C-alpha positions as CSV (number, residue, x, y, z in Angstrom):
1,X,3.0,-7.1,29.8
2,X,0.4,-5.0,28.0
3,X,-1.2,-6.2,24.8
4,X,-1.4,-4.2,21.6
5,X,1.3,-2.2,19.8
6,X,4.7,-2.3,21.4
7,X,8.1,-1.0,20.8
8,X,11.0,-3.5,21.2
9,X,14.7,-2.8,21.5
10,X,16.6,-4.8,19.0
11,X,18.5,-6.9,21.6
12,X,15.2,-7.7,23.3
13,X,13.5,-8.6,20.0
14,X,16.4,-11.0,19.2
15,X,16.2,-12.6,22.6
16,X,12.4,-12.9,22.5
17,X,11.7,-13.4,18.9
18,X,9.0,-16.1,19.4
19,X,7.1,-13.7,21.6
20,X,7.5,-10.9,19.2
21,X,6.2,-13.1,16.4
22,X,3.2,-14.1,18.5
23,X,2.4,-10.5,19.4
24,X,2.6,-9.4,15.8
25,X,0.1,-12.1,14.9
26,X,-2.2,-11.5,17.8
27,X,-2.0,-7.8,18.6
28,X,-0.8,-6.3,15.3
29,X,2.3,-4.5,14.1
30,X,5.3,-4.4,16.5
31,X,8.1,-1.8,16.1
32,X,11.8,-2.9,16.6
33,X,14.2,0.0,17.3
34,X,18.0,0.0,17.1
35,X,20.0,2.1,19.4
36,X,20.8,4.7,16.7
37,X,17.1,5.3,16.0
38,X,16.7,3.0,13.0
39,X,13.5,1.0,13.2
40,X,11.5,-1.7,11.4
41,X,8.0,-2.8,11.8
42,X,7.0,-6.5,12.1
43,X,3.5,-7.0,10.7
44,X,1.4,-10.1,9.9
45,X,1.7,-11.2,6.3
46,X,-2.0,-10.5,5.6
47,X,-1.6,-6.9,6.6
48,X,1.6,-6.5,4.6
49,X,-0.1,-7.9,1.5
50,X,-3.0,-5.5,1.8
51,X,-0.5,-2.6,2.1
52,X,1.4,-3.7,-1.0
53,X,-1.8,-4.2,-3.0
54,X,-2.9,-0.6,-2.1
55,X,0.5,0.8,-2.9
56,X,0.2,-0.7,-6.4
57,X,-3.1,1.1,-7.1
58,X,-3.0,4.4,-9.0
59,X,-3.4,7.5,-7.0
60,X,-6.3,8.7,-9.1
61,X,-8.4,7.8,-12.1
62,X,-6.4,10.2,-14.2
63,X,-3.2,8.5,-13.2
64,X,-4.8,5.1,-14.0
65,X,-5.5,6.2,-17.6
66,X,-2.0,7.8,-17.9
67,X,-0.3,4.6,-16.9
68,X,-2.6,2.3,-18.9
69,X,-0.7,0.2,-21.5
70,X,-1.5,1.4,-25.0
71,X,1.1,-0.7,-27.0
72,X,3.3,2.4,-27.3
73,X,0.6,4.4,-29.1
74,X,-0.7,7.6,-27.5
75,X,-4.4,7.7,-26.7
76,X,-6.4,9.9,-29.0
77,X,-8.7,11.7,-26.6
78,X,-10.0,14.4,-29.1
79,X,-13.7,14.7,-29.3
80,X,-15.2,13.6,-32.6
81,X,-17.5,16.2,-34.1
82,X,-20.6,14.7,-35.6
83,X,-22.5,16.3,-38.4
84,X,-25.4,18.3,-37.0
85,X,-28.9,17.3,-37.8
86,X,-32.0,19.3,-38.4
87,X,-34.9,18.7,-36.1
88,X,-38.4,19.4,-37.5
89,X,-40.8,21.0,-35.0
């Protein structure tokens, strides 16, 4: 058998789950496909947690500020105009 990413048929994955588990840990994600085309990916927990962490991050800085908790109050982002000062030359 080759190492690395592999596609498993569901019946094969059920019959050889211990090997599927070991390959996912050693070689990375393993795809399990059902006859109708449905599929799942078996991944090591560390990789899954990284993906979840990235998915929770805002897409952009603007989105981060839009989603920031403000206690229900809208942010006042208007620029304050300071009084001008006279500079002596």
